[in-house]
C-alpha positions in Angstrom: 96.4 -121.1 -85.4 96.4 -117.7 -87.1 93.7 -116.7 -89.5 94.6 -115.1 -92.9 92.6 -113.8 -95.8 93.3 -114.1 -99.5 91.4 -113.0 -102.6 91.0 -115.1 -105.7 88.8 -115.4 -108.8 85.4 -116.8 -108.0 85.7 -119.6 -110.6 89.1 -120.6 -109.3 87.7 -120.8 -105.8 84.9 -123.1 -107.0 87.3 -125.3 -108.8 89.6 -125.5 -105.8 86.6 -126.4 -103.5 85.7 -129.2 -105.9 89.3 -130.5 -106.0 89.5 -130.5 -102.3 86.1 -132.2 -101.9 87.2 -134.9 -104.4 90.2 -135.6 -102.2 88.1 -135.8 -99.1 89.5 -132.6 -97.7 88.3 -129.1 -96.9 89.8 -126.3 -99.0 91.3 -125.0 -95.8 93.1 -128.3 -95.2 94.3 -128.5 -98.8 95.7 -125.0 -98.5 97.5 -125.7 -95.3 99.2 -128.7 -97.0 100.2 -126.5 -99.9 101.5 -123.8 -97.6 103.6 -126.4 -95.7 105.1 -127.7 -99.0 105.7 -124.2 -100.3 107.4 -123.1 -97.1 109.7 -126.1 -97.0 110.9 -125.9 -100.6 113.9 -123.8 -99.7 115.0 -126.5 -97.4 114.9 -129.0 -100.3 117.2 -126.7 -102.3 119.5 -126.4 -99.4 119.6 -130.2 -99.0 120.3 -130.7 -102.7 123.2 -128.2 -102.6 124.7 -129.9 -99.6 124.4 -133.3 -101.4 126.2 -131.9 -104.4 129.0 -130.6 -102.2 129.4 -134.0 -100.6 129.5 -135.7 -104.0 132.1 -133.4 -105.6 134.7 -136.2 -105.5 132.5 -138.5 -107.7 133.8 -138.8 -111.3 131.6 -140.1 -114.1 134.4 -142.2 -115.5 133.9 -141.5 -119.2 132.7 -138.8 -121.6 130.0 -139.4 -124.1 129.6 -137.8 -127.6 126.5 -135.8 -128.3 125.3 -138.7 -130.6 125.8 -141.3 -127.8 123.9 -139.1 -125.3 121.0 -138.8 -127.8 120.9 -142.5 -128.8 117.6 -144.1 -128.0 117.0 -147.8 -127.2 115.4 -149.7 -130.1 
């Protein structure tokens, strides 16, 4: 595993340590989880775009007026 160094505000680091501790993790483990999620976000966008391409043939069936779309259930 490769080591990297970041800088951040002292107070922010304290808060992050406390959050990680409350979750039963080290700050390092919490950061690795975040980094994994951050790095895979582009894959999620790609998957969503592929799904939209596959669903192009789907038609909603009817149009709604602005009033109908804004109606709230009583």
